[in-house]
ROTI-996095 format. One record per residue: residue in one letter; x, y, z of N, C-alpha, C in turn. Coordinates in pm, 1 decimal. Each point is the difference from the previous one (the first is absolute). Layout:
! residues N
NODE  r      n.c1      n.c2      n.c3     ca.c1     ca.c2     ca.c3      c.c1      c.c2      c.c3
NODE  a         X         Y         Z         X         Y         Z         X         Y         Z
...
END
This chain:
! residues 90
NODE  r      n.c1      n.c2      n.c3     ca.c1     ca.c2     ca.c3      c.c1      c.c2      c.c3
NODE  m   12704.3   10668.5   15778.7     140.3      38.4      -3.9      61.4     -59.3     -54.4
NODE  a      55.3    -106.6      48.3      89.5     -73.5     -19.6      44.1     -71.8    -129.1
NODE  k    -144.3      16.9     -84.5       1.6     -30.9    -144.9      70.7      65.2     -48.4
NODE  k     -75.6     177.2     -30.2      68.0      75.0     -53.8     202.4      41.9      13.9
NODE  i      -3.6     -70.2      97.5     151.6      49.2      -3.8      27.8    -122.8     -68.3
NODE  n       6.1    -136.2      23.9       7.6    -103.0     -76.0     -12.2       9.5    -167.5
NODE  r     -57.3      46.3     -49.2     -45.5      57.7    -141.9      55.0      98.0      -4.5
NODE  s      48.2     132.5      50.9     114.4      88.0     -25.2     115.0     -55.6     -38.3
NODE  k      24.9    -103.6      81.9     127.0     -58.8      41.3      27.4     -59.8    -159.9
NODE  i     -95.1    -105.0       3.6      -5.0     -70.9    -144.3      32.0     101.9    -148.4
NODE  i    -123.7      89.3      57.3      31.4     110.1    -164.3     168.2      62.0      32.5
NODE  l      25.1      38.6     101.0     149.6      12.4       3.3      95.2     -23.0     -67.5
NODE  v      20.9    -133.5      39.5      74.5     -97.2     -25.7     -45.8     -37.7    -148.9
NODE  m    -102.8       8.7     -24.4     -14.9     -46.6    -213.6      58.3     118.5     -23.8
NODE  a      -9.2     117.7      49.6      50.7     133.9     -92.7     141.4       8.9      32.6
NODE  v      54.0     -39.1      87.8     165.9      -9.9       7.5      31.5    -131.6    -117.3
NODE  l    -100.1     -81.5      14.8      95.2    -122.6     -56.2     -30.4      18.7    -175.1
NODE  l     -89.0     100.2     -26.7     -64.7       5.4    -117.1     116.5      87.2     -69.1
NODE  i      55.5     123.5      84.3      98.3      75.9     -46.2     123.6     -24.0      -7.3
NODE  i      71.4     -84.6      95.4      92.9     -95.3     -18.5      -1.1     -59.5    -146.9
NODE  f     -88.6     -92.4      14.4      32.4    -115.6    -121.4     -32.3      17.6     -97.1
NODE  l    -111.2     178.3     -50.8     -55.9       1.1    -146.1      83.7      46.8     -57.3
NODE  p      79.8      88.0     -17.3     140.8      57.8     -53.7      83.7    -173.4     -58.4
NODE  s      30.2     -93.5      86.5      85.0     -99.1     -31.5     -84.3     -98.1     -82.8
NODE  l    -127.5      34.0      22.9     -84.0    -102.4    -115.4     -14.3      59.4    -124.2
NODE  a      -7.3     123.1     -20.3     -25.7     114.8    -130.6     169.3     -27.5     -57.9
NODE  r     121.5     -19.2      43.0     142.2     -31.6     -16.1     -20.4    -133.7     -76.9
NODE  y     -55.9    -117.1      68.4     -43.2     -97.5     -52.5     -32.7     -25.3     -96.0
NODE  q    -147.3      91.4     -39.5     -18.3      14.0    -105.1      45.3      15.4     -64.0
NODE  e      73.8     129.2     -34.7      38.2      57.3     -76.7     119.7     -88.4     -81.1
NODE  l     107.9     -69.8     103.0     108.1     -85.3     -35.7     -32.5    -134.0     -58.7
NODE  k    -148.7     -56.6      55.4     -36.3     -67.7    -110.6     -54.2       1.0    -173.3
NODE  v     -49.5      88.4      42.0     -21.5      40.7    -166.8     141.1      31.8     -76.3
NODE  k     109.5      55.4      61.2      81.8      15.1     -67.9     103.3    -126.3     -42.6
NODE  n     -17.4     -74.2      52.9      22.5    -140.5      26.7     -54.2     -37.2    -135.6
NODE  n    -133.6       1.0       4.0     -82.8     -85.2    -116.5      67.0      42.4    -112.2
NODE  r      28.9     181.7     -33.6      42.7      34.6     -95.5     117.8     -31.4     -56.8
NODE  l     101.3     -36.9     132.6     137.0     -10.7     -37.0      18.9    -198.1     -19.2
NODE  e    -128.5     -42.0      31.2      25.4    -152.4     -63.3     -59.4       2.3    -122.3
NODE  e    -102.0      66.1     -85.4     -75.8      38.0     -95.9     162.3      51.9     -93.3
NODE  r      81.3      67.4      30.4      98.0      57.2     -86.8     102.0    -114.6      21.6
NODE  i      32.9     -63.0      64.7      73.2     -89.5      32.7     -19.8    -133.9    -148.8
NODE  n    -124.9     -70.1      44.3     -95.1     -67.3     -96.4       9.5      63.0    -176.2
NODE  f     -39.0     131.2      20.2      40.3      30.6    -156.8     162.1      31.7     -59.6
NODE  l      98.5      -9.8     105.7     134.6      28.1     -56.3      41.8    -168.3     -46.7
NODE  g     -59.8     -88.5      98.4     110.1    -141.8     -31.3    -116.0     -23.0    -114.4
NODE  k    -135.9       9.9     -54.0     -32.6     -31.0     -35.7      84.1      57.1    -186.0
NODE  e      20.4     154.5      -5.1      85.5      75.9     -70.2     129.5     -53.4     -72.8
NODE  n      90.0     -66.9     167.6     111.5     -45.7      13.7     -10.3    -123.9    -150.1
NODE  k    -110.4     -62.6      32.5      19.0    -105.5     -54.5     -42.6      22.9     -91.8
NODE  r     -71.8      66.2     -69.6     -47.9      -2.6    -141.3     156.1      38.9     -70.2
NODE  l      75.7     156.1      89.1      79.9      12.2     -24.8     147.1     -83.9     -33.2
NODE  e       0.3    -141.7      91.4     148.0     -73.8      14.5     -70.4     -85.2    -166.8
NODE  e    -141.1     -38.4     -26.8      -6.3    -106.3    -103.8      24.3      94.9    -152.2
NODE  e     -13.2     177.9      22.5      46.7      24.4    -116.7     115.0     -13.2      -4.6
NODE  k      85.1      24.0      94.7     177.4      10.8      -1.7      42.5    -138.3     -37.6
NODE  l     -50.9    -110.1       6.1      19.8    -156.6      -1.2     -53.6      21.5    -166.1
NODE  r     -80.1      58.1     -45.1     -36.2       4.8    -178.6      52.9      57.4     -28.7
NODE  l      39.9     142.4       6.8     148.9      36.6     -42.6     129.8      -0.1     -23.1
NODE  e      10.6    -120.2     116.9     115.1     -89.3     -29.5      36.2     -82.1     -84.5
NODE  t    -109.4     -66.9     -41.5     -24.6    -129.7     -21.6      -5.9      32.9    -118.3
NODE  d    -193.2      10.7     -61.8     -81.2       4.2    -111.4     -10.4     112.7    -102.0
NODE  i     144.1     -38.6     -92.0      30.1     108.2    -155.8    -148.0      50.0     -41.6
NODE  t     -92.8     -59.5     -22.2    -110.7      19.1     -32.1     -51.5      98.2      17.2
NODE  y       6.6      48.1     209.4     -52.2      79.2      59.5      86.6     118.9       5.6
NODE  i      83.0      -9.2     -12.9     138.2      89.9      34.5     -44.2      72.2    -141.7
NODE  e       0.2     -94.1    -116.4     -42.8      93.9    -127.4    -140.2      50.1     -49.4
NODE  k     -75.3     -31.3     103.8    -146.8      97.1      41.1      36.7     127.6      69.1
NODE  k      42.5     -11.1     102.6      22.7      87.5      41.3     127.3     125.4     -66.2
NODE  a      85.0     -23.9     -10.1      56.1     112.1    -104.4     -91.9      15.6    -127.9
NODE  r     -64.6     -55.2     -80.8     -57.0      61.2     -86.2    -164.9     137.3      53.4
NODE  e      13.3     -73.9     109.1    -136.4     111.3     101.1      37.5      73.8      36.1
NODE  k     167.9     -27.5     101.5      44.8     137.7      62.2      83.3      86.5     -60.0
NODE  l      89.3     -56.7     -99.0      65.8      91.6     -86.6      35.3      19.5    -145.2
NODE  g    -139.0     -48.5     -35.3     -99.0     -15.9    -136.4     161.2     -41.5     -97.4
NODE  v      44.7    -157.9      51.5     128.3     -62.9     -57.3     -77.7     -61.5    -130.6
NODE  v      53.0      -0.4    -101.4     -76.3     -94.1    -133.8     146.7     -65.8     -42.1
NODE  r     -85.5    -155.2     -74.2     120.9     -74.0     -76.1      33.0     101.4    -147.1
NODE  k     140.1     -89.4     -77.2      10.7     109.8     -70.3     -79.2     -72.8     -80.2
NODE  g      -4.4     114.9    -135.1    -124.6     -35.7    -119.5    -135.3      40.2      59.2
NODE  e     -36.7      27.0     137.7    -154.6      -0.8      45.8      -1.4     142.3     -48.6
NODE  i    -122.4      -6.4     -48.1     -11.0     163.9     -39.6    -119.2      43.1     133.1
NODE  v       8.1     133.3      44.7     -48.3      34.5     105.6    -137.6      99.4     -44.6
NODE  l     -86.3     -52.8      41.8    -115.0     103.3       4.1     -54.4      51.4     114.2
NODE  k     -54.6     145.4     -22.6     -21.6     108.0     129.4    -101.6      45.3     -21.5
NODE  d    -100.9     -13.2     129.4    -150.7     -17.0     -28.3      25.6     181.1      83.4
NODE  t    -122.3      31.6    -118.5      38.4     200.1      68.9    -192.0     -31.0      16.4
NODE  p     -33.1      83.2     133.8    -106.9      66.3      34.3     -72.2      92.0     -81.9
NODE  q    -106.9      -2.1     -49.1     -36.6      72.1    -139.0     -59.8      98.4      50.1
NODE  q      16.0     144.5     -46.7     -60.2     104.2      43.9    -116.2      86.8     -29.5
END
């Protein structure tokens, strides 16, 4: 009989501990996943920031790069150049 009572007490204590700590453990896992996603985002944004800093420096110092970007984005042409447009055939 004493073994049954001890077993019952152990099971009851384990159930209480499970009820108390299970939500905290689930929340911990959720926060850990969120933290990992945020760290990945920070790494991505750090790399993007570095790339943009390098492009900014080139735009401030490299005249050839500036011309290339002006041609690509604004369609700038030099005096005397002939512009040819490629039109898709239907």
